[in-house]
C-alpha positions as semicolon CSV with decimal commas, in nm:
position;residue;x (nm);y (nm);z (nm)
1;M;5,775;-12,551;5,121
2;T;5,822;-12,279;4,866
3;R;5,565;-12,137;4,627
4;Q;5,754;-12,281;4,341
5;S;5,760;-12,631;4,471
6;T;5,393;-12,617;4,556
7;E;5,313;-12,513;4,201
8;D;5,529;-12,800;4,072
9;D;5,349;-13,047;4,281
10;D;4,996;-12,917;4,173
11;A;5,121;-12,941;3,805
12;C;5,244;-13,302;3,854
13;E;4,918;-13,399;4,029
14;Q;4,721;-13,262;3,747
15;A;4,942;-13,444;3,474
16;E;4,882;-13,771;3,652
17;G;4,510;-13,730;3,714
18;V;4,538;-13,713;4,097
19;P;4,195;-13,598;4,232
20;R;4,175;-13,270;4,430
21;L;4,057;-13,227;4,775
22;E;3,771;-12,998;4,641
23;D;3,627;-13,292;4,427
24;Q;3,279;-13,407;4,530
25;F;3,379;-13,770;4,606
26;I;3,693;-13,675;4,809
27;Q;3,473;-13,446;5,019
28;K;3,215;-13,719;5,061
29;Y;3,496;-13,950;5,198
30;L;3,621;-13,684;5,429
31;L;3,271;-13,619;5,576
32;G;3,230;-13,993;5,641
33;R;3,564;-14,006;5,802
34;D;3,470;-13,709;6,034
35;S;3,138;-13,874;6,108
36;L;3,319;-14,199;6,210
37;V;3,565;-14,013;6,444
38;A;3,278;-13,822;6,615
39;Q;3,073;-14,157;6,634
40;E;3,364;-14,313;6,824
41;K;3,403;-14,013;7,064
42;K;3,047;-14,056;7,174
43;Q;3,162;-14,373;7,363
44;R;3,412;-14,161;7,567
45;S;3,354;-14,138;7,943
46;D;3,386;-13,751;7,929
47;R;3,120;-13,715;7,652
48;V;2,843;-13,587;7,872
49;F;3,077;-13,356;8,074
50;R;3,192;-13,210;7,726
51;E;2,834;-13,166;7,588
52;N;2,728;-12,970;7,906
53;L;3,027;-12,714;7,901
54;S;2,913;-12,361;7,963
55;P;3,020;-12,108;7,702
56;V;3,294;-11,986;7,938
57;A;3,414;-12,331;8,008
58;A;3,431;-12,404;7,633
59;E;3,625;-12,091;7,574
60;A;3,863;-12,174;7,840
61;C;3,923;-12,537;7,700
62;A;3,990;-12,378;7,356
63;I;4,241;-12,135;7,492
64;T;4,411;-12,407;7,680
65;D;4,430;-12,626;7,363
66;Q;4,601;-12,326;7,194
67;I;4,849;-12,270;7,489
68;R;4,936;-12,652;7,471
69;F;4,990;-12,630;7,094
70;E;5,212;-12,314;7,118
71;E;5,431;-12,480;7,395
72;Q;5,485;-12,783;7,191
73;Q;5,632;-12,559;6,924
74;T;5,851;-12,372;7,164
75;L;5,899;-12,510;7,509
76;W;5,960;-12,868;7,371
77;T;6,219;-12,785;7,116
78;K;6,592;-12,786;7,135
79;E;6,616;-12,413;7,059
80;Y;6,442;-12,336;7,387
81;E;6,691;-12,188;7,647
82;D;6,769;-12,414;7,955
83;S;6,990;-12,707;8,050
84;L;6,828;-12,936;7,803
85;A;6,900;-12,718;7,506
86;K;7,232;-12,894;7,444
87;Q;7,057;-13,210;7,320
88;E;7,081;-13,284;6,955
89;G;6,720;-13,345;6,883
90;D;6,376;-13,193;6,989
91;I;6,266;-13,243;7,343
92;F;5,986;-13,501;7,353
93;P;5,681;-13,355;7,534
94;G;5,595;-13,716;7,662
95;M;5,945;-13,768;7,808
96;M;5,985;-13,951;8,125
97;F;5,857;-13,764;8,439
98;S;6,191;-13,711;8,611
99;L;6,333;-13,551;8,285
100;A;6,024;-13,344;8,212
101;K;5,960;-13,219;8,554
102;G;6,183;-12,904;8,572
103;R;6,061;-12,799;8,224
104;M;5,689;-12,858;8,286
105;E;5,713;-12,634;8,590
106;K;5,815;-12,345;8,361
107;S;5,516;-12,376;8,139
108;K;5,181;-12,185;8,113
109;L;5,014;-12,516;8,133
110;W;5,171;-12,574;8,479
111;Q;5,030;-12,243;8,596
112;I;4,678;-12,336;8,466
113;I;4,691;-12,674;8,612
114;R;4,810;-12,554;8,960
115;R;4,509;-12,322;8,964
116;M;4,258;-12,608;8,876
117;P;4,007;-12,740;9,120
118;K;4,115;-13,113;9,122
119;G;3,827;-13,243;9,346
120;A;3,908;-13,519;9,572
121;L;4,219;-13,731;9,588
122;L;4,099;-14,091;9,614
123;H;4,440;-14,284;9,601
124;C;4,734;-14,178;9,806
125;H;4,954;-14,356;10,085
126;L;4,984;-14,141;10,400
127;E;5,349;-14,226;10,465
128;A;5,450;-14,103;10,109
129;M;5,270;-13,767;10,136
130;V;5,549;-13,617;10,327
131;D;5,708;-13,280;10,252
132;L;6,047;-13,424;10,315
133;D;6,243;-13,092;10,367
134;W;5,984;-12,979;10,620
135;A;5,969;-13,314;10,797
136;L;6,351;-13,323;10,836
137;D;6,332;-12,968;10,973
138;E;6,072;-13,073;11,221
139;A;6,271;-13,373;11,336
140;F;6,583;-13,160;11,414
141;A;6,374;-12,918;11,597
142;T;6,183;-13,172;11,805
143;E;6,332;-13,286;12,133
144;G;6,441;-13,652;12,166
145;I;6,453;-13,751;11,791
146;H;6,719;-14,002;11,729
147;I;6,841;-14,231;11,447
148;T;6,883;-14,592;11,480
149;S;6,975;-14,902;11,270
150;P;6,997;-15,284;11,321
151;Q;7,363;-15,257;11,190
152;N;7,629;-15,009;11,153
153;L;7,634;-14,780;10,846
154;S;8,013;-14,753;10,817
155;T;8,036;-14,861;10,449
156;A;7,892;-14,696;10,135
157;N;7,705;-15,008;10,059
158;A;7,554;-15,017;10,400
159;R;7,437;-14,659;10,364
160;L;7,275;-14,745;10,039
161;K;7,077;-15,048;10,139
162;A;7,081;-15,105;10,514
163;P;6,752;-15,028;10,712
164;F;6,746;-14,735;10,949
165;S;6,475;-14,529;11,118
166;F;6,395;-14,220;11,316
167;T;6,289;-14,278;11,677
168;Y;6,214;-14,094;11,999
169;A;6,429;-14,144;12,316
170;K;6,444;-13,964;12,634
171;T;6,808;-14,044;12,724
172;R;7,102;-13,901;12,543
173;N;7,442;-14,084;12,577
174;A;7,720;-13,894;12,389
175;D;7,961;-14,172;12,456
176;N;7,778;-14,426;12,229
177;P;7,990;-14,518;11,929
178;S;7,896;-14,348;11,595
179;I;7,630;-14,509;11,375
180;W;7,894;-14,449;11,091
181;S;8,157;-14,644;11,269
182;E;8,210;-15,044;11,279
183;S;8,190;-15,020;11,660
184;Y;7,834;-14,906;11,657
185;L;7,597;-15,122;11,880
186;P;7,297;-15,234;11,671
187;D;6,964;-15,065;11,750
188;T;7,125;-14,795;11,974
189;P;6,961;-14,452;11,934
190;I;7,195;-14,179;11,827
191;P;7,079;-13,815;11,863
192;L;6,983;-13,687;11,528
193;S;7,202;-13,373;11,520
194;V;7,501;-13,584;11,647
195;A;7,436;-13,838;11,363
196;A;7,406;-13,569;11,109
197;E;7,705;-13,348;11,197
198;S;7,922;-13,663;11,198
199;F;7,809;-13,789;10,860
200;P;8,115;-13,928;10,678
201;E;8,301;-13,649;10,494
202;T;8,008;-13,417;10,413
203;G;7,852;-13,349;10,754
204;R;7,489;-13,235;10,802
205;Q;7,426;-13,129;10,429
206;G;7,555;-13,471;10,321
207;F;7,331;-13,638;10,572
208;L;7,032;-13,464;10,445
209;K;7,112;-13,553;10,087
210;W;7,161;-13,923;10,195
211;V;6,825;-13,940;10,382
212;K;6,648;-13,798;10,059
213;S;6,819;-14,045;9,844
214;R;6,694;-14,336;10,071
215;C;6,345;-14,187;10,079
216;T;6,290;-14,117;9,707
217;I;6,342;-14,295;9,373
218;T;6,630;-14,106;9,219
219;D;6,644;-13,979;8,870
220;E;6,901;-14,253;8,791
221;E;6,685;-14,525;8,932
222;H;6,387;-14,405;8,754
223;L;6,552;-14,435;8,412
224;K;6,678;-14,794;8,455
225;H;6,373;-14,951;8,305
226;Y;6,583;-15,222;8,170
227;E;6,593;-15,367;8,535
228;G;6,217;-15,426;8,535
229;P;5,953;-15,349;8,786
230;N;6,072;-15,593;9,068
231;E;6,404;-15,401;9,126
232;I;6,248;-15,064;9,154
233;W;5,972;-15,204;9,383
234;R;6,249;-15,313;9,631
235;K;6,374;-14,961;9,652
236;F;6,015;-14,828;9,666
237;L;5,909;-15,054;9,965
238;S;6,214;-14,981;10,155
239;T;6,124;-14,608;10,165
240;F;5,795;-14,665;10,358
241;P;5,939;-14,774;10,696
242;I;6,173;-14,476;10,702
243;L;5,920;-14,216;10,614
244;G;5,673;-14,366;10,860
245;S;5,927;-14,353;11,132
246;L;5,983;-13,983;11,044
247;I;5,626;-13,882;11,082
248;Y;5,469;-14,139;11,347
249;Y;5,558;-13,943;11,653
250;E;5,278;-13,734;11,799
251;P;5,416;-13,386;11,794
252;I;5,547;-13,422;11,433
253;F;5,247;-13,618;11,319
254;R;4,989;-13,346;11,441
255;K;5,184;-13,084;11,239
256;F;5,213;-13,329;10,952
257;V;4,840;-13,379;10,909
258;R;4,766;-13,018;10,926
259;R;5,034;-12,938;10,661
260;L;4,918;-13,221;10,441
261;C;4,563;-13,093;10,439
262;K;4,674;-12,725;10,352
263;Q;4,906;-12,850;10,075
264;L;4,624;-13,032;9,919
265;L;4,384;-12,760;9,954
266;D;4,623;-12,509;9,807
267;D;4,654;-12,757;9,505
268;G;4,259;-12,758;9,467
269;V;4,195;-13,067;9,641
270;F;3,914;-13,044;9,871
271;Y;3,885;-13,409;10,004
272;V;4,105;-13,705;10,034
273;D;4,060;-14,082;10,087
274;M;4,401;-14,176;10,226
275;R;4,547;-14,523;10,283
276;A;4,818;-14,642;10,546
277;A;4,960;-14,979;10,585
278;F;4,978;-14,981;10,969
279;Y;5,290;-15,174;11,004
280;T;5,505;-14,879;11,116
281;P;5,450;-14,829;11,489
282;Y;5,326;-14,501;11,633
283;R;5,443;-14,334;11,948
284;S;5,247;-14,078;12,153
285;F;5,415;-13,778;12,293
286;A;5,720;-13,829;12,525
287;C;5,656;-14,204;12,552
288;E;5,950;-14,447;12,568
289;N;5,763;-14,726;12,419
290;F;5,555;-14,745;12,085
291;D;5,180;-14,748;12,124
292;E;5,041;-15,100;12,112
293;G;4,781;-15,010;11,846
294;Y;4,679;-14,724;11,651
295;F;4,388;-14,578;11,866
296;N;4,596;-14,274;11,954
297;M;4,716;-14,216;11,596
298;L;4,366;-14,228;11,457
299;S;4,241;-13,990;11,729
300;V;4,529;-13,741;11,643
301;L;4,438;-13,794;11,266
302;E;4,065;-13,726;11,321
303;D;4,131;-13,431;11,563
304;E;4,373;-13,241;11,326
305;I;4,160;-13,302;11,020
306;E;3,863;-13,143;11,208
307;N;4,082;-12,860;11,357
308;F;4,197;-12,778;10,994
309;K;3,840;-12,764;10,868
310;E;3,739;-12,529;11,130
311;S;4,035;-12,307;11,094
312;E;4,060;-11,993;10,880
313;E;4,303;-12,152;10,643
314;G;4,104;-12,460;10,613
315;K;3,789;-12,299;10,464
316;G;3,657;-12,501;10,177
317;F;3,837;-12,822;10,281
318;W;3,565;-13,101;10,286
319;G;3,757;-13,350;10,500
320;A;3,955;-13,676;10,475
321;R;3,892;-14,039;10,558
322;M;4,108;-14,351;10,589
323;I;4,093;-14,668;10,387
324;W;4,251;-14,925;10,623
325;T;4,514;-15,147;10,440
326;T;4,722;-15,468;10,497
327;V;5,033;-15,578;10,323
328;R;4,920;-15,856;10,076
329;A;5,230;-16,042;10,120
330;F;5,168;-16,099;10,497
331;D;5,082;-16,448;10,620
332;K;4,722;-16,562;10,700
333;R;4,751;-16,491;11,084
334;T;4,895;-16,142;11,038
335;I;4,627;-16,056;10,772
336;I;4,348;-16,193;11,014
337;N;4,474;-15,984;11,300
338;A;4,492;-15,668;11,085
339;M;4,134;-15,730;10,976
340;K;4,043;-15,752;11,345
341;Q;4,213;-15,427;11,403
342;C;4,027;-15,258;11,107
343;I;3,684;-15,366;11,256
344;E;3,788;-15,246;11,596
345;M;3,899;-14,902;11,465
346;K;3,578;-14,867;11,261
347;K;3,373;-14,921;11,572
348;E;3,589;-14,658;11,752
349;Y;3,616;-14,411;11,469
350;P;3,314;-14,477;11,230
351;E;3,338;-14,163;11,062
352;L;3,700;-14,183;10,991
353;I;3,747;-14,548;10,848
354;A;3,592;-14,555;10,499
355;G;3,693;-14,901;10,370
356;Y;3,954;-15,184;10,346
357;D;4,225;-15,263;10,099
358;L;4,529;-15,481;10,041
359;V;4,862;-15,315;9,939
360;G;5,216;-15,393;9,824
361;Q;5,348;-15,519;9,496
362;E;5,085;-15,740;9,333
363;D;5,338;-15,932;9,129
364;M;5,514;-16,047;9,451
365;G;5,242;-16,078;9,697
366;R;4,942;-16,306;9,730
367;P;4,672;-16,263;9,464
368;L;4,312;-16,191;9,583
369;Q;4,214;-16,528;9,475
370;D;4,444;-16,677;9,745
371;L;4,293;-16,437;9,996
372;I;3,919;-16,525;9,928
373;P;3,882;-16,731;10,251
374;E;4,014;-16,439;10,477
375;L;3,810;-16,183;10,265
376;F;3,486;-16,378;10,320
377;W;3,569;-16,417;10,684
378;F;3,615;-16,037;10,713
379;K;3,285;-15,959;10,561
380;K;3,115;-16,210;10,794
381;R;3,291;-16,072;11,091
382;C;3,182;-15,720;10,991
383;M;2,820;-15,841;11,001
384;E;2,860;-15,988;11,329
385;E;3,009;-15,671;11,464
386;G;2,742;-15,445;11,309
387;V;2,972;-15,257;11,080
388;D;2,993;-15,207;10,705
389;I;3,352;-15,177;10,563
390;P;3,344;-15,185;10,178
391;F;3,644;-15,283;9,963
392;F;3,863;-15,044;9,754
393;F;4,096;-15,287;9,603
394;H;4,429;-15,237;9,436
395;A;4,405;-15,456;9,125
396;G;4,578;-15,496;8,791
397;E;4,891;-15,295;8,873
398;T;5,106;-15,526;8,653
399;L;5,250;-15,573;8,305
400;G;5,098;-15,940;8,313
401;D;4,833;-16,065;8,089
402;G;4,639;-16,369;8,220
403;D;4,873;-16,433;8,522
404;S;4,739;-16,436;8,869
405;T;4,824;-16,077;8,929
406;D;4,626;-15,969;8,623
407;E;4,348;-16,177;8,736
408;N;4,317;-15,984;9,064
409;L;4,073;-15,762;8,848
410;F;3,825;-16,056;8,819
411;D;3,816;-16,100;9,208
412;A;3,802;-15,729;9,282
413;I;3,509;-15,702;9,072
414;L;3,335;-16,013;9,187
415;L;3,407;-15,911;9,558
416;G;3,216;-15,586;9,508
417;T;3,496;-15,325;9,517
418;R;3,372;-14,981;9,473
419;R;3,682;-14,847;9,300
420;I;3,985;-15,007;9,168
421;G;4,340;-14,874;9,250
422;H;4,547;-14,840;8,929
423;G;4,372;-15,099;8,699
424;F;4,663;-15,072;8,466
425;S;4,588;-15,392;8,289
426;L;4,225;-15,353;8,261
427;Y;4,244;-15,248;7,899
428;K;4,339;-15,599;7,803
429;H;3,995;-15,732;7,937
430;P;3,699;-15,641;7,717
431;L;3,442;-15,828;7,929
432;L;3,569;-15,657;8,260
433;I;3,558;-15,313;8,099
434;D;3,176;-15,372;8,038
435;M;3,136;-15,498;8,394
436;V;3,316;-15,205;8,546
437;K;3,103;-14,956;8,344
438;D;2,769;-15,144;8,426
439;K;2,872;-15,170;8,803
440;K;2,979;-14,806;8,819
441;I;3,329;-14,889;8,940
442;L;3,591;-14,609;8,922
443;I;3,956;-14,660;8,830
444;E;4,193;-14,466;9,044
445;S;4,463;-14,400;8,786
446;C;4,816;-14,293;8,889
447;P;5,008;-14,217;8,567
448;V;5,341;-14,089;8,725
449;S;5,338;-14,380;8,958
450;N;5,293;-14,626;8,674
451;E;5,587;-14,473;8,484
452;V;5,826;-14,441;8,783
453;L;5,749;-14,808;8,880
454;R;5,831;-14,911;8,534
455;L;5,496;-15,030;8,399
456;T;5,521;-14,768;8,107
457;G;5,791;-14,577;7,949
458;S;5,624;-14,251;7,939
459;I;5,282;-14,082;7,967
460;M;5,233;-14,135;7,588
461;S;5,225;-14,516;7,623
462;H;5,007;-14,520;7,937
463;P;4,684;-14,733;7,862
464;L;4,440;-14,471;8,033
465;P;4,337;-14,324;7,705
466;A;4,209;-14,675;7,600
467;L;3,989;-14,684;7,907
468;L;3,861;-14,326;7,849
469;A;3,773;-14,404;7,488
470;R;3,576;-14,707;7,613
471;G;3,364;-14,503;7,863
472;V;3,532;-14,624;8,182
473;P;3,498;-14,381;8,475
474;V;3,841;-14,282;8,595
475;S;3,995;-14,019;8,827
476;L;4,373;-13,910;8,850
477;C;4,563;-13,968;9,153
478;N;4,920;-13,913;9,288
479;D;4,976;-14,228;9,478
480;D;5,315;-14,159;9,650
481;P;5,455;-13,807;9,551
482;T;5,728;-13,806;9,823
483;I;5,887;-14,115;9,689
484;F;5,847;-14,013;9,311
485;G;6,035;-13,694;9,383
486;Q;5,746;-13,456;9,298
487;D;5,842;-13,210;9,583
488;L;5,477;-13,129;9,619
489;N;5,192;-13,304;9,797
490;S;4,964;-13,241;9,500
491;M;4,805;-13,378;9,205
492;S;4,935;-13,112;8,968
493;H;5,204;-13,333;8,803
494;D;4,969;-13,604;8,714
495;F;4,727;-13,360;8,576
496;W;4,982;-13,181;8,377
497;Q;5,132;-13,515;8,239
498;A;4,783;-13,618;8,123
499;L;4,697;-13,288;7,966
500;Q;5,027;-13,258;7,777
501;G;5,048;-13,629;7,677
502;W;4,694;-13,713;7,551
503;E;4,555;-13,514;7,246
504;N;4,185;-13,643;7,299
505;L;4,179;-13,532;7,660
506;G;4,220;-13,142;7,675
507;L;4,100;-12,935;7,965
508;A;3,750;-13,063;7,929
509;G;3,857;-13,424;7,974
510;L;4,058;-13,325;8,277
511;G;3,768;-13,151;8,416
512;S;3,563;-13,469;8,372
513;L;3,820;-13,674;8,563
514;A;3,816;-13,418;8,853
515;E;3,430;-13,444;8,861
516;N;3,454;-13,812;8,868
517;S;3,682;-13,795;9,186
518;V;3,397;-13,606;9,367
519;R;3,132;-13,834;9,232
520;W;3,320;-14,146;9,355
521;A;3,455;-14,011;9,699
522;S;3,349;-14,176;10,017
523;F;3,228;-13,873;10,203
524;E;3,028;-14,083;10,434
525;D;2,906;-14,445;10,477
526;Y;2,668;-14,573;10,231
527;T;2,510;-14,925;10,171
528;A;2,589;-15,082;9,839
529;K;2,253;-14,984;9,723
530;E;2,285;-14,637;9,839
531;W;2,639;-14,586;9,688
532;L;2,531;-14,694;9,349
533;Q;2,224;-14,469;9,343
534;D;2,422;-14,169;9,487
535;I;2,659;-14,207;9,206
536;K;2,400;-14,238;8,948
537;D;2,220;-13,927;9,074
538;G;2,523;-13,714;9,085
539;A;2,463;-13,342;9,136
540;F;2,076;-13,407;9,108
541;G;2,076;-13,615;9,427
542;K;1,995;-13,497;9,780
543;G;2,289;-13,591;9,988
544;V;2,653;-13,485;10,064
545;R;2,779;-13,596;9,734
546;A;2,525;-13,392;9,540
547;Q;2,623;-13,084;9,745
548;R;2,998;-13,145;9,689
549;L;2,950;-13,194;9,315
550;K;2,764;-12,854;9,296
551;E;3,039;-12,684;9,486
552;W;3,314;-12,839;9,264
553;M;3,120;-12,718;8,953
554;A;3,103;-12,357;9,090
555;Q;3,473;-12,367;9,145
556;W;3,533;-12,514;8,792
557;E;3,329;-12,220;8,649
558;R;3,548;-11,966;8,840
559;F;3,857;-12,141;8,720
560;C;3,745;-12,126;8,363
561;S;3,657;-11,762;8,402
562;W;4,008;-11,694;8,531
563;I;4,167;-11,883;8,219
564;V;3,958;-11,657;7,978
565;T;4,059;-11,341;8,178
566;E;4,425;-11,428;8,204
567;Y;4,497;-11,593;7,877
568;G;4,227;-11,467;7,649
569;V;4,278;-11,342;7,294
570;D;4,488;-11,051;7,397
571;E;4,730;-11,267;7,582
572;N;5,082;-11,316;7,415
573;L;5,127;-11,680;7,409
574;E;5,490;-11,662;7,313
575;P;5,732;-11,779;7,575
576;E;5,889;-11,505;7,772
577;E;6,262;-11,426;7,679
């Protein structure tokens, strides 16, 4: 606006008798407005964390706010040089994850988020935490790895949808028909290198690209929101058996666990509660047959976690535990058998097994209400066996409002869940929000997952800010980074999306979410009473949780000092040419 136009506007307002901002009654209104905004913010879940920021942390938060503002004016406009600059309009900073990923990783905010101590990862699925490039390299380098399918993969449609898996086999028969030919004998193991080199038209490079497309939700699939959640869930669920078969062979699995722990630690994650569905079979070293159960797998998992913690590169890693899960769509007999397995494993590996959950698409699986008899039986059986296995239920991962899936939230709370996975539809339930706050139940929120699985169009329309505004405790989680094409076993993408997308959050809000993750982590077994008291006590308690919260806070202060040093007032915030 020019000086002349401003003067014209002022003259017009004076002529019409429009009050000025300096007028006393206008200032009184603005004071009342500001007071109302401040009053509402007192209800936020991050209020106490913000009020206790150190001077250095407060300065770091202000600097980060400024960097965010600067990048919205530069990085997220059509003038910024990169492949998206050809678009006609400005680039939306809340754009879909698959479109934003490349741009976000060039930002200063990304460099800040990568350094942030994120605390604990409370919601992830083991099979979907695979560094795919690394795992495929390992498969090629591991003796005896083959590929197999219940049908031939001779057509483009078969390669698009037909099931296949990686497997170990001792014998190699070079005379077997190619898996890419119509003469392939179903379920015949084909040496991996042979299958890759003979991949139709494009050979090994084409084979690698094909495997990745079958193990991830592609950009094109991500953007087809008009197809709805059910279609994307079909692709999503199809990836787990493939990924599981790739890592559930002992030589690869051992290396995978160590690598996963290191990648998380490098991302500022010090502890993880992982989930696994336990329907992909595990195979011990050089065995022709799959293991009958998961004793060996959990033994390896526990060993490698401890080995990493004791290693030089694992310094500062607090550990990992397993939430045993069962696919909710399974029949009653299968679920009962899975529950028996969980109890058996808890007795064998008491420090590793942290809890129990049901997984799979809630909209297409059995609701918790239908599973009440089995769940009550499970708790009774736990008492008889002398073990305590708490619930950490998935619930409310749906667009529904009042249907059986949405009402999983009621049952999860009534059944005593300690945390709720996703809780996407919780914001629609004012009574349940109050119950969650009163019972100190944490929401394990996974924004990128919710977007890719078509519950929300972008981070800007995610309901999590509504929960934070109502004082609900929340942590951020990455859910299934391999499948969502994140390329990193980290939480940085979810943290970045939240920081960029929500004006009210800021770095202080992110810090509160990270602190929550430590406060609600299941570091060891607790009775229901101990769990609640430990969470209330926080850093003022006497146990492991209090110690971890103190350690995280020290990491947070060092991180904030780094921001002030690296991006303080002398730092040029303009984007590099």
